[in-house]
LUMKEVEX-743615 format. One record per atom (N, C-alpha, C, O): residue number from 1; residue in three letters; x, y, z. Coordinates in steps of 0.2 Angstrom, whole numbers, plus 2048, in hexadecimal, padded with zeros to 3 digits. Example, Ala and Ser with C-alpha at 12.3 -4.5 7.8 and 13.67 -1.06 7.14 Angstrom:
num,residuo,u,v,w
1,Ala,842,7E4,827
1,Ala,83E,7EA,827
1,Ala,842,7F0,827
1,Ala,847,7EF,82A
2,Ser,840,7F5,823
2,Ser,844,7FB,824
2,Ser,840,800,827
2,Ser,843,806,828
***
This chain:
num,residuo,u,v,w
1,Met,4D6,91D,1E4
1,Met,4DA,921,1E9
1,Met,4DF,91D,1EB
1,Met,4DF,917,1EA
2,Ala,4E5,91F,1EE
2,Ala,4EB,91B,1F0
2,Ala,4E9,91A,1F8
2,Ala,4E6,91D,1FC
3,Asn,4ED,914,1F9
3,Asn,4ED,913,200
3,Asn,4F2,916,204
3,Asn,4F7,913,206
4,Ile,4F1,91C,205
4,Ile,4F6,921,20A
4,Ile,4F3,922,210
4,Ile,4ED,924,211
5,Lys,4F8,921,215
5,Lys,4F5,922,21C
5,Lys,4F7,929,21E
5,Lys,4FD,92A,21C
6,Pro,4F3,92E,223
6,Pro,4F6,933,225
6,Pro,4FD,932,228
6,Pro,4FE,92C,22B
7,Gly,502,937,228
7,Gly,508,937,22B
7,Gly,50C,93C,227
7,Gly,50A,941,225
8,Tyr,513,93B,227
8,Tyr,517,940,224
8,Tyr,51A,93C,21F
8,Tyr,51C,936,21F
9,Tyr,51B,941,21A
9,Tyr,51E,93E,213
9,Tyr,523,943,210
9,Tyr,523,949,211
10,Lys,527,93F,20C
10,Lys,52B,945,208
10,Lys,528,944,201
10,Lys,527,93E,1FF
11,Ile,528,949,1FD
11,Ile,525,948,1F6
11,Ile,52B,94A,1F1
11,Ile,52F,94F,1F2
12,Tyr,52B,945,1EC
12,Tyr,531,946,1E6
12,Tyr,52E,946,1E0
12,Tyr,529,943,1DF
13,Gly,530,949,1DA
13,Gly,52E,947,1D3
13,Gly,530,941,1D1
13,Gly,534,93E,1D5
14,Thr,52E,93F,1CC
14,Thr,52F,939,1C9
14,Thr,533,93B,1C1
14,Thr,533,941,1BF
15,Glu,535,936,1BD
15,Glu,537,936,1B8
15,Glu,53D,93B,1B7
15,Glu,542,939,1B9
16,Gln,53D,941,1B4
16,Gln,544,944,1B3
16,Gln,544,948,1BA
16,Gln,549,94B,1BB
17,Tyr,53F,949,1BE
17,Tyr,53F,94D,1C4
17,Tyr,53F,948,1CA
17,Tyr,53E,94A,1CF
18,Glu,542,941,1C8
18,Glu,541,93D,1CE
18,Glu,544,93E,1D5
18,Glu,542,93B,1DA
19,Trp,549,941,1D5
19,Trp,54C,944,1DB
19,Trp,54B,94B,1DE
19,Trp,54E,94E,1E2
20,Asn,547,94E,1DA
20,Asn,545,955,1DB
20,Asn,53F,954,1E2
20,Asn,53A,952,1E1
21,Pro,541,957,1E8
21,Pro,53D,958,1ED
21,Pro,537,95D,1EC
21,Pro,539,962,1EA
22,Ile,531,95B,1EE
22,Ile,52C,960,1ED
22,Ile,52B,963,1F4
22,Ile,52A,95F,1F9
23,Ser,52A,96A,1F4
23,Ser,52A,96E,1FC
23,Ser,52A,975,1F8
23,Ser,52A,976,1F3
24,Arg,529,979,1FF
24,Arg,52A,980,1FE
24,Arg,532,982,1FE
24,Arg,536,97E,200
25,Ser,532,987,1FC
25,Ser,539,989,1FB
25,Ser,53C,98B,201
25,Ser,538,98C,206
26,Met,542,98C,203
26,Met,545,98D,208
26,Met,546,996,209
26,Met,548,999,20E
27,Ile,545,998,203
27,Ile,546,99F,203
27,Ile,53E,9A2,201
27,Ile,53C,9A2,1FB
28,Glu,53C,9A5,206
28,Glu,534,9A8,204
28,Glu,535,9AF,208
28,Glu,539,9B1,20C
29,Asp,530,9B3,206
29,Asp,52F,9B9,208
29,Asp,52B,9B8,20F
29,Asp,528,9B3,20F
30,Arg,52A,9BD,214
30,Arg,528,9BC,219
30,Arg,520,9BE,21B
30,Arg,51D,9BF,220
31,Ser,51E,9BF,214
31,Ser,517,9C1,215
31,Ser,512,9BC,216
31,Ser,515,9B6,216
32,Leu,50C,9BC,217
32,Leu,507,9B7,218
32,Leu,503,9B5,211
32,Leu,4FD,9B3,211
33,Trp,507,9B7,20C
33,Trp,504,9B5,205
33,Trp,505,9AD,204
33,Trp,50A,9AA,207
34,Pro,501,9AA,200
34,Pro,502,9A2,1FE
34,Pro,509,9A2,1FC
34,Pro,50C,9A7,1F9
35,Lys,50C,99D,1FE
35,Lys,513,99B,1FD
35,Lys,514,995,1F8
35,Lys,511,990,1F9
36,Lys,517,995,1F2
36,Lys,516,991,1EC
36,Lys,51A,98B,1EE
36,Lys,51F,98B,1F2
37,Ile,518,985,1EB
37,Ile,51B,97E,1EC
37,Ile,51F,97D,1E5
37,Ile,51D,97F,1DF
38,Trp,524,97B,1E6
38,Trp,52A,97A,1E2
38,Trp,52C,973,1E1
38,Trp,52B,96F,1E6
39,Ala,52F,970,1DC
39,Ala,533,96A,1DA
39,Ala,53A,96D,1DA
39,Ala,53C,96F,1D5
40,Leu,53D,96D,1E1
40,Leu,542,971,1E2
40,Leu,549,96D,1E0
40,Leu,549,967,1E0
41,Arg,54E,971,1DE
41,Arg,554,96F,1DD
41,Arg,556,969,1E1
41,Arg,554,968,1E6
42,Leu,55B,965,1DE
42,Leu,55D,95F,1E1
42,Leu,561,960,1E8
42,Leu,560,95C,1ED
43,Glu,565,965,1E8
43,Glu,569,967,1ED
43,Glu,566,96A,1F3
43,Glu,56A,96D,1F8
44,Thr,560,96B,1F3
44,Thr,55C,970,1F7
44,Thr,55C,96C,1FE
44,Thr,55A,967,1FF
45,Pro,560,970,204
45,Pro,561,96D,20B
45,Pro,55A,96E,20F
45,Pro,555,971,20D
46,Gly,55A,96B,215
46,Gly,554,96C,219
46,Gly,54E,96C,217
46,Gly,549,970,218
47,Leu,54C,966,214
47,Leu,545,965,212
47,Leu,541,962,218
47,Leu,543,95D,21B
48,Gln,53B,964,21A
48,Gln,537,961,21E
48,Gln,532,95C,21B
48,Gln,530,95E,216
49,Pro,530,958,21E
49,Pro,52B,953,21B
49,Pro,524,957,21A
49,Pro,523,95C,21D
50,Trp,51F,954,216
50,Trp,519,956,216
50,Trp,515,954,21B
50,Trp,518,950,21E
51,Lys,50F,956,21E
51,Lys,50B,953,223
51,Lys,504,951,21E
51,Lys,501,955,21A
52,Phe,503,94B,21F
52,Phe,4FD,948,21B
52,Phe,4F7,948,221
52,Phe,4F9,944,226
53,Thr,4F2,94B,220
53,Thr,4EC,94B,225
53,Thr,4E7,949,221
53,Thr,4E5,94C,21D
54,Lys,4E3,943,223
54,Lys,4DD,941,220
54,Lys,4D7,946,222
54,Lys,4D7,949,227
55,Ser,4D4,947,21C
55,Ser,4CE,94C,21D
55,Ser,4C9,94A,217
55,Ser,4CA,94A,211
56,Gly,4C3,947,219
56,Gly,4BE,945,215
56,Gly,4C1,940,210
56,Gly,4C3,93B,213
57,Asp,4C0,941,209
57,Asp,4C2,93C,204
57,Asp,4C9,93D,203
57,Asp,4CD,938,201
58,Gly,4CC,942,205
58,Gly,4D4,943,203
58,Gly,4D8,945,20A
58,Gly,4D7,943,20F
59,Phe,4DD,94A,207
59,Phe,4E3,94C,20D
59,Phe,4E4,952,20D
59,Phe,4E3,955,207
60,Ile,4E5,955,213
60,Ile,4E8,95C,213
60,Ile,4F0,95B,213
60,Ile,4F3,958,217
61,Leu,4F2,95D,20E
61,Leu,4FA,95D,20D
61,Leu,4FD,964,20F
61,Leu,4FC,969,20D
62,Glu,501,963,215
62,Glu,504,969,218
62,Glu,50C,969,217
62,Glu,510,964,218
63,Ser,50E,96F,214
63,Ser,515,970,213
63,Ser,518,976,218
63,Ser,516,97B,218
64,Arg,51D,973,21C
64,Arg,51F,978,221
64,Arg,51A,979,225
64,Arg,51B,97F,228
65,Gly,514,976,227
65,Gly,510,978,22C
65,Gly,50B,97C,22A
65,Gly,507,97F,22E
66,Ala,509,97D,223
66,Ala,505,980,21F
66,Ala,501,97C,21A
66,Ala,504,97A,215
67,Pro,4FA,97C,21B
67,Pro,4F6,977,216
67,Pro,4F7,97A,20F
67,Pro,4F8,980,20F
68,Thr,4F6,976,209
68,Thr,4F7,979,203
68,Thr,4EF,979,200
68,Thr,4EA,976,201
69,Gly,4F0,97E,1FC
69,Gly,4EA,980,1F7
69,Gly,4EC,981,1F0
69,Gly,4F1,97E,1ED
70,Gln,4E8,986,1EE
70,Gln,4EA,988,1E6
70,Gln,4E9,990,1E6
70,Gln,4E4,992,1E9
71,Asp,4ED,993,1E2
71,Asp,4ED,99A,1E2
71,Asp,4EE,99C,1DA
71,Asp,4F4,99C,1D9
72,Glu,4E9,99D,1D6
72,Glu,4EB,9A0,1CF
72,Glu,4EF,999,1CB
72,Glu,4F4,99A,1C8
73,Gly,4EC,993,1CC
73,Gly,4F0,98D,1C8
73,Gly,4F6,98B,1CB
73,Gly,4FA,987,1C9
74,Asp,4F7,98F,1D1
74,Asp,4FE,98C,1D4
74,Asp,4FC,987,1DB
74,Asp,4F7,987,1DE
75,Val,500,982,1DD
75,Val,500,97F,1E3
75,Val,503,982,1E8
75,Val,509,983,1E7
76,Val,500,985,1ED
76,Val,503,989,1F2
76,Val,501,987,1F9
76,Val,4FC,985,1FB
77,Ala,506,989,1FD
77,Ala,505,988,206
77,Ala,501,98E,207
77,Ala,503,994,206
78,Ile,4FC,98E,20A
78,Ile,4F7,993,20D
78,Ile,4F9,994,214
78,Ile,4F9,990,219
79,Leu,4FC,99B,215
79,Leu,4FE,99D,21B
79,Leu,4F8,9A1,21F
79,Leu,4F8,9A1,225
80,Asn,4F4,9A4,21B
80,Asn,4EF,9A8,21E
80,Asn,4E8,9A4,21A
80,Asn,4E6,9A6,215
81,Pro,4E5,9A0,21E
81,Pro,4DF,99D,21B
81,Pro,4D8,9A3,21A
81,Pro,4D3,9A1,217
82,Arg,4D9,9AA,21C
82,Arg,4D4,9AE,21A
82,Arg,4D5,9B0,213
82,Arg,4D0,9B1,210
83,Trp,4DB,9AF,20F
83,Trp,4DC,9B0,209
83,Trp,4DA,9AB,204
83,Trp,4D8,9AC,1FE
84,Asn,4DC,9A5,206
84,Asn,4DC,99F,202
84,Asn,4D9,99A,206
84,Asn,4DA,99A,20C
85,Asp,4D6,995,203
85,Asp,4D4,98E,206
85,Asp,4D9,98A,204
85,Asp,4DC,98A,1FE
86,Tyr,4DA,985,208
86,Tyr,4DE,97F,208
86,Tyr,4D9,97A,204
86,Tyr,4D3,97B,203
87,Ile,4DC,975,200
87,Ile,4D9,970,1FD
87,Ile,4DA,969,200
87,Ile,4DF,968,202
88,Glu,4D5,965,200
88,Glu,4D5,95E,201
88,Glu,4D7,95B,1FB
88,Glu,4D2,95A,1F7
89,Trp,4DE,959,1FA
89,Trp,4E0,955,1F4
89,Trp,4DF,94E,1F4
89,Trp,4E1,94A,1F9
90,Val,4DD,94B,1EF
90,Val,4DC,943,1EE
90,Val,4E3,941,1EB
90,Val,4E6,944,1E6
91,Ile,4E5,93C,1EE
91,Ile,4EB,938,1EB
91,Ile,4EA,932,1E9
91,Ile,4E7,92E,1EC
92,Asp,4EC,931,1E1
92,Asp,4EB,92C,1DD
92,Asp,4F1,928,1DB
92,Asp,4F6,92A,1D9
93,Gln,4F0,921,1DB
93,Gln,4F5,91D,1D9
93,Gln,4F2,919,1D3
93,Gln,4ED,916,1D4
94,Pro,4F6,91A,1CE
94,Pro,4F3,915,1C9
94,Pro,4F6,90D,1CB
94,Pro,4FA,90C,1CF
95,Gln,4F2,90A,1C8
95,Gln,4F4,902,1CA
95,Gln,4FA,900,1C7
95,Gln,4FC,901,1C1
96,Asp,4FE,8FD,1CB
96,Asp,505,8F9,1CB
96,Asp,50A,8FF,1C9
96,Asp,50E,8FD,1C5
97,Val,50A,905,1CB
97,Val,50F,909,1CA
97,Val,511,90C,1D2
97,Val,50D,90C,1D7
98,Ala,517,90F,1D2
98,Ala,51A,911,1D7
98,Ala,519,918,1D8
98,Ala,51D,91B,1DD
99,Phe,515,91B,1D6
99,Phe,514,923,1D6
99,Phe,50D,925,1D7
99,Phe,509,921,1D6
100,Phe,50C,92C,1D8
100,Phe,505,92D,1DB
100,Phe,504,934,1D7
100,Phe,509,938,1D4
101,Lys,4FE,935,1D7
101,Lys,4FB,93C,1D4
101,Lys,4F7,93F,1D9
101,Lys,4F3,93C,1DC
102,Ile,4F8,946,1DA
102,Ile,4F5,94A,1DF
102,Ile,4EF,94E,1DB
102,Ile,4F1,952,1D6
103,Arg,4E9,94E,1DD
103,Arg,4E5,951,1D9
103,Arg,4DE,954,1DD
103,Arg,4DD,952,1E3
104,Thr,4DB,958,1DA
104,Thr,4D6,95C,1DE
104,Thr,4D0,957,1DE
104,Thr,4D2,952,1DB
105,Lys,4CB,958,1E1
105,Lys,4C5,952,1E2
105,Lys,4C1,952,1DD
105,Lys,4BE,94D,1DB
106,Asp,4C0,957,1D9
106,Asp,4BC,956,1D3
106,Asp,4C0,953,1CC
106,Asp,4BD,954,1C7
107,Arg,4C6,951,1CE
107,Arg,4CA,94E,1C9
107,Arg,4CC,952,1C3
107,Arg,4CD,950,1BD
108,Lys,4CB,959,1C3
108,Lys,4CD,95D,1BE
108,Lys,4D4,960,1BD
108,Lys,4D7,961,1B7
109,Leu,4D7,961,1C3
109,Leu,4DE,963,1C3
109,Leu,4E3,95F,1C8
109,Leu,4E1,95C,1CD
110,Phe,4E9,95F,1C6
110,Phe,4EE,95A,1C8
110,Phe,4F4,95E,1CA
110,Phe,4F5,963,1C6
111,Trp,4F7,95C,1CE
111,Trp,4FE,95F,1D0
111,Trp,502,95E,1C9
111,Trp,502,959,1C6
112,Thr,506,962,1C8
112,Thr,50A,962,1C2
112,Thr,511,967,1C3
112,Thr,511,96C,1C6
113,Ile,516,963,1C1
113,Ile,51C,967,1C1
113,Ile,51C,96B,1BB
113,Ile,51B,969,1B5
114,Ser,51E,972,1BC
114,Ser,51D,977,1B7
114,Ser,524,976,1B2
114,Ser,529,973,1B5
115,Glu,522,978,1AC
115,Glu,528,978,1A7
115,Glu,52D,97D,1A8
115,Glu,533,97D,1A6
116,Glu,52C,982,1AB
116,Glu,530,989,1AC
116,Glu,534,988,1B2
116,Glu,532,985,1B7
117,Asn,539,98A,1B1
117,Asn,53E,989,1B8
117,Asn,53E,990,1BC
117,Asn,53F,995,1B9
118,Gly,53D,990,1C2
118,Gly,53D,996,1C5
118,Gly,543,995,1CA
118,Gly,548,991,1CA
119,Phe,543,99B,1D0
119,Phe,549,99C,1D3
119,Phe,54A,996,1D8
119,Phe,550,995,1DB
120,Ala,546,992,1DB
120,Ala,547,98C,1DF
120,Ala,546,986,1DB
120,Ala,548,980,1DE
121,Gly,544,986,1D6
121,Gly,544,980,1D2
121,Gly,53D,980,1CC
121,Gly,53D,985,1C9
122,Arg,539,97B,1CC
122,Arg,534,97C,1C8
122,Arg,52D,97C,1CC
122,Arg,52D,978,1D1
123,Gln,529,980,1CB
123,Gln,523,981,1CF
123,Gln,51E,97B,1CD
123,Gln,51E,978,1C8
124,Ile,51A,97A,1D4
124,Ile,514,975,1D3
124,Ile,50F,979,1D1
124,Ile,50E,97E,1D4
125,Val,50B,978,1CB
125,Val,504,97A,1C9
125,Val,4FF,975,1C8
125,Val,500,96F,1C7
126,Leu,4FA,978,1C8
126,Leu,4F3,974,1C6
126,Leu,4F2,973,1BE
126,Leu,4F2,979,1BB
127,Arg,4F2,96D,1BB
127,Arg,4F0,96C,1B5
127,Arg,4EB,968,1B4
127,Arg,4EA,965,1B9
128,Lys,4E8,967,1AE
128,Lys,4E4,961,1AC
128,Lys,4E8,95A,1AC
128,Lys,4EE,95A,1AA
129,Glu,4E4,955,1AC
129,Glu,4E8,94E,1AC
129,Glu,4EC,94E,1A6
129,Glu,4E9,950,1A1
130,Gly,4F2,94B,1A5
130,Gly,4F6,94A,1A0
130,Gly,4FA,950,19D
130,Gly,4FE,94F,199
131,Glu,4FA,958,1A0
131,Glu,4FD,95C,19E
131,Glu,504,95D,1A3
131,Glu,504,962,1A7
132,Gly,508,95A,1A1
132,Gly,50F,95B,1A5
132,Gly,511,955,1A9
132,Gly,50D,950,1A9
133,Phe,516,956,1AE
133,Phe,518,950,1B2
133,Phe,513,950,1B7
133,Phe,513,956,1BA
134,Gln,50F,94B,1B8
134,Gln,50A,94B,1BF
134,Gln,50C,946,1C3
134,Gln,507,945,1C8
135,Asn,511,942,1C4
135,Asn,512,93C,1C7
135,Asn,517,93F,1CC
135,Asn,51B,943,1CB
136,Phe,516,93C,1D2
136,Phe,51A,93D,1D9
136,Phe,51B,936,1DC
136,Phe,517,931,1DB
137,Arg,521,937,1E0
137,Arg,523,931,1E4
137,Arg,522,933,1EC
137,Arg,524,939,1EF
138,Leu,51F,930,1EF
138,Leu,51E,931,1F7
138,Leu,522,92C,1FB
138,Leu,521,926,1FA
139,Val,526,92F,200
139,Val,52A,92B,204
139,Val,528,92D,20B
139,Val,528,932,20D
140,Arg,525,927,20E
140,Arg,523,929,215
140,Arg,529,929,21A
140,Arg,52D,926,219
141,Val,528,92E,21E
141,Val,52D,930,223
141,Val,52B,92F,22A
141,Val,526,931,22C
142,Asp,52E,92B,22E
142,Asp,52D,929,235
142,Asp,52C,92F,239
142,Asp,530,934,237
143,Glu,528,930,23D
143,Glu,527,935,241
143,Glu,52D,937,246
143,Glu,52E,93D,247
144,Asp,531,933,248
144,Asp,537,933,24D
144,Asp,53B,937,248
144,Asp,53F,93C,24A
145,Asp,53C,934,242
145,Asp,543,938,23E
145,Asp,540,940,23C
145,Asp,544,944,23C
146,Phe,539,940,23B
146,Phe,537,948,239
146,Phe,538,94C,23F
146,Phe,53A,952,23F
147,Glu,537,949,245
147,Glu,538,94D,24B
147,Glu,53F,94F,24D
147,Glu,540,954,250
148,Ala,543,94A,24A
148,Ala,54B,94C,24A
148,Ala,54C,952,246
148,Ala,550,956,248
149,Glu,54A,951,240
149,Glu,54B,957,23B
149,Glu,548,95D,23D
149,Glu,54B,962,23C
150,Glu,541,95C,240
150,Glu,53F,962,242
150,Glu,542,967,247
150,Glu,541,96D,248
151,His,547,963,24B
151,His,54A,966,251
151,His,550,967,24E
151,His,555,968,252
152,Gly,551,967,248
152,Gly,559,96A,246
152,Gly,55E,964,247
152,Gly,564,966,247
153,Tyr,55D,95E,247
153,Tyr,562,959,248
153,Tyr,564,956,242
153,Tyr,568,952,242
154,Asn,561,958,23D
154,Asn,563,956,236
154,Asn,569,95C,234
154,Asn,566,961,233
155,His,56E,95B,233
155,His,573,960,230
155,His,570,965,22A
155,His,571,96B,22A
156,Gly,56C,961,226
156,Gly,56A,965,220
156,Gly,564,969,222
156,Gly,561,96D,21D
157,Ser,561,969,228
157,Ser,55C,96D,229
157,Ser,55B,974,229
157,Ser,556,977,228
158,Gly,562,977,229
158,Gly,563,97E,229
158,Gly,561,981,230
158,Gly,563,987,231
159,Tyr,55E,97E,235
159,Tyr,55D,980,23B
159,Tyr,563,97E,23F
159,Tyr,565,979,241
160,Arg,567,984,241
160,Arg,56C,984,246
160,Arg,56C,985,24E
160,Arg,571,985,251
161,Gly,567,986,24F
161,Gly,565,988,256
161,Gly,566,983,25C
161,Gly,569,984,261
162,Arg,565,97C,25A
162,Arg,566,977,25E
162,Arg,56B,972,25D
162,Arg,56E,971,257
163,His,56D,96E,261
163,His,572,96A,261
163,His,570,962,260
163,His,56B,961,263
164,Arg,573,95E,25D
164,Arg,571,956,25C
164,Arg,572,953,263
164,Arg,576,955,267
165,Pro,56D,94E,264
165,Pro,56D,94B,26B
165,Pro,575,949,26C
165,Pro,578,947,267
166,Gly,577,949,272
166,Gly,57E,947,274
166,Gly,583,94B,273
166,Gly,589,949,275
167,Glu,582,950,26F
167,Glu,587,955,26D
167,Glu,588,95B,273
167,Glu,583,95D,275
168,Glu,58E,95C,274
168,Glu,590,960,27B
168,Glu,58F,967,278
168,Glu,590,968,272
169,Val,58C,96C,27C
169,Val,58B,972,27B
169,Val,590,976,27F
169,Val,590,976,285
170,Asp,593,97A,27C
170,Asp,598,97F,280
170,Asp,595,985,283
170,Asp,598,987,288
171,Ser,590,988,281
171,Ser,58C,98E,282
171,Ser,585,98D,280
171,Ser,584,98A,27B
172,Glu,581,990,284
172,Glu,57B,990,282
172,Glu,579,995,27C
172,Glu,574,995,278
173,Tyr,57F,999,27B
173,Tyr,57D,99E,276
173,Tyr,581,99B,26F
173,Tyr,582,99E,26A
174,Asp,585,994,26F
174,Asp,587,991,269
174,Asp,582,992,263
174,Asp,57C,993,264
175,Asn,585,993,25D
175,Asn,581,993,256
175,Asn,57C,999,257
175,Asn,577,999,253
176,His,57D,99E,25B
176,His,579,9A4,25A
176,His,57D,9A9,257
176,His,583,9A9,257
177,Phe,57A,9AF,253
177,Phe,57F,9B4,24F
177,Phe,581,9B8,255
177,Phe,586,9BA,255
178,Ser,57D,9B9,259
178,Ser,580,9BF,25F
178,Ser,57C,9BE,266
178,Ser,576,9BB,266
179,Tyr,57F,9C0,26B
179,Tyr,57C,9C1,270
179,Tyr,57E,9C6,275
179,Tyr,583,9CA,273
180,Gly,57B,9C8,27B
180,Gly,57C,9CE,27E
180,Gly,577,9D3,27E
180,Gly,572,9D2,27A
181,Lys,578,9D8,282
181,Lys,572,9DD,281
181,Lys,573,9E1,27B
181,Lys,579,9E1,278
182,Arg,56C,9E3,279
182,Arg,56D,9E8,274
182,Arg,56E,9EF,275
182,Arg,56A,9F2,279
183,Gln,572,9F3,272
183,Gln,574,9F9,274
183,Gln,570,9FE,270
183,Gln,570,9FF,26A
184,Lys,56D,A02,275
184,Lys,568,A08,271
184,Lys,56E,A0E,270
184,Lys,573,A10,274
185,Lys,56C,A10,269
185,Lys,570,A16,268
185,Lys,56C,A1C,266
185,Lys,567,A1B,264
186,Phe,56E,A22,268
186,Phe,569,A27,268
186,Phe,56D,A2C,263
186,Phe,573,A2C,263
187,Cys,569,A30,260
187,Cys,56B,A36,25C
187,Cys,56A,A3C,260
187,Cys,565,A3E,263
188,Ser,570,A3F,25F
188,Ser,570,A46,263
188,Ser,56F,A4C,25F
188,Ser,56F,A52,262
***
């Protein structure tokens, strides 16, 4: 097992997917069904770090606030724990290399970047060891940096409702689509 400490991390692929961030897509339906994890395209804005929480012999990996698990062979974020269980993932680091493998406790299934291209990139699926690209880079993120991103201070975050520290605000309604009272319309 790798010497990973609890905290915030960004996950990236390796080899030909070296700069592809691993995360949930920014475009998801609003249901509580599990959300797929992707090796996203390089230009994807607004990525939030993963939260690694120590649990037993492994870690609970959270993507945008939701713990991860598996659904039909896919790595997914679990929004409703009644439908799917989250998984305690084990993170291995082979000796003398800078990449990591993320696997189930029983060592049977590993995170793998799918061969198929989807709408958000390439999906992260579970496969046996050695079947596909299974190496990932973990980059620790300082919690202060993450809090700044979480509050929309990172221009790439996609969240436009707050302003950066020190920035003057003309109106409390800046960056909102509309304001004012909702008008009721009645049919006659």
